[in-house]
C-alpha positions in Angstrom: 59.4 42.1 -27.1 63.1 42.1 -28.0 63.9 39.5 -30.7 66.8 37.1 -30.0 69.3 35.9 -32.5 67.8 32.4 -32.8 64.3 33.8 -33.2 65.5 36.1 -36.0 67.4 33.2 -37.7 64.4 30.9 -37.5 62.1 33.7 -38.8 64.5 34.1 -41.8 64.4 30.3 -42.3 68.2 30.2 -42.6 70.7 27.6 -41.5 73.8 28.6 -39.5 75.9 28.0 -42.6 73.5 30.2 -44.7 73.7 33.0 -42.1 77.5 32.9 -42.2 77.7 32.9 -46.0 75.0 35.5 -46.6 76.2 38.0 -44.0 79.9 37.2 -44.6 80.6 36.1 -41.1 83.0 33.4 -39.9 81.5 30.1 -38.7 83.1 30.8 -35.3 81.1 34.1 -35.0 77.9 32.4 -35.9 78.6 29.6 -33.5 79.1 32.2 -30.7 75.7 33.8 -31.7 74.1 30.4 -31.5 75.7 29.5 -28.1 74.8 32.8 -26.5 71.6 33.4 -28.5 72.8 37.0 -28.8 74.1 39.0 -31.7 74.6 42.7 -32.6 71.4 44.5 -33.3 72.3 45.0 -37.0 72.6 41.2 -37.5 69.2 40.6 -35.9 67.7 43.4 -38.1 69.3 41.9 -41.2 67.8 38.5 -40.4 64.4 40.1 -39.8 64.5 42.0 -43.1 65.3 38.7 -44.8 62.3 37.2 -43.1 60.1 39.9 -44.5 59.7 41.7 -41.2 60.5 45.3 -40.5 62.8 45.6 -37.5 62.0 48.1 -34.7 64.1 51.1 -35.7 63.1 53.8 -33.3 60.1 55.7 -32.1 60.2 58.4 -34.7 60.7 56.1 -37.7 59.1 53.0 -36.3 58.2 50.3 -38.9 57.0 47.8 -36.3 54.3 45.6 -37.7 55.1 46.5 -41.3 56.3 43.7 -43.5 57.6 42.7 -47.0 55.9 40.2 -49.2 55.1 39.4 -52.8 57.1 42.5 -54.0 55.2 44.9 -51.7 55.7 46.8 -48.5 52.6 46.1 -46.3 51.3 48.5 -43.7 49.9 47.2 -40.4 46.4 48.0 -41.7 46.9 45.9 -44.9 47.7 48.6 -47.4 50.4 47.6 -50.0 53.0 49.9 -51.5 55.3 49.2 -54.5 58.8 50.5 -54.6 57.8 52.9 -57.3 55.1 54.4 -55.1 57.5 54.9 -52.3 60.1 56.5 -54.6 57.4 58.8 -56.0 56.6 60.2 -52.6 59.6 62.5 -52.7 58.6 63.8 -56.1 55.0 64.3 -55.0 56.1 66.2 -51.9 58.3 68.5 -54.1 55.2 69.2 -56.3 53.0 69.9 -53.3 55.7 72.3 -51.9 56.0 74.1 -55.3 52.2 74.5 -55.6 52.0 75.8 -52.0 54.7 78.5 -52.8 52.9 79.4 -56.0 49.6 79.7 -54.1 51.2 82.0 -51.6 52.5 84.3 -54.4 49.1 84.4 -56.1 47.4 85.3 -52.8 49.8 88.2 -52.3 49.1 89.4 -55.8 45.4 89.1 -55.2 45.7 91.2 -52.0 47.6 93.9 -53.9 44.9 94.0 -56.6 42.2 94.3 -53.9 44.1 97.1 -52.2 44.5 99.0 -55.5 40.8 98.7 -56.3 39.7 99.8 -52.8 42.3 102.5 -52.4 
């Protein structure tokens, strides 16, 4: 279901004035969003993030049903992640890649040793 501007504003628990101030919008712009119940996708996504909900970003990188709360990113299955854990993912992946490359080199060396012994 596509989220409307008002639904996103209510989810963020913000007044019209707070939306204008926080997102640095004119009161006329916010009034137009209120009147039409329509706003650019980025505005709705910002309000959803402020509400602790992950906006629907796209199929490949979909964070639908994920949420923020109490300093954690929560998965749809209830797992919680800290910002440090998420930042460490990149470092962990680099270590895994390095170990994989090292493993390949050791396997090649082992094959050469086996060929020398049998040859």
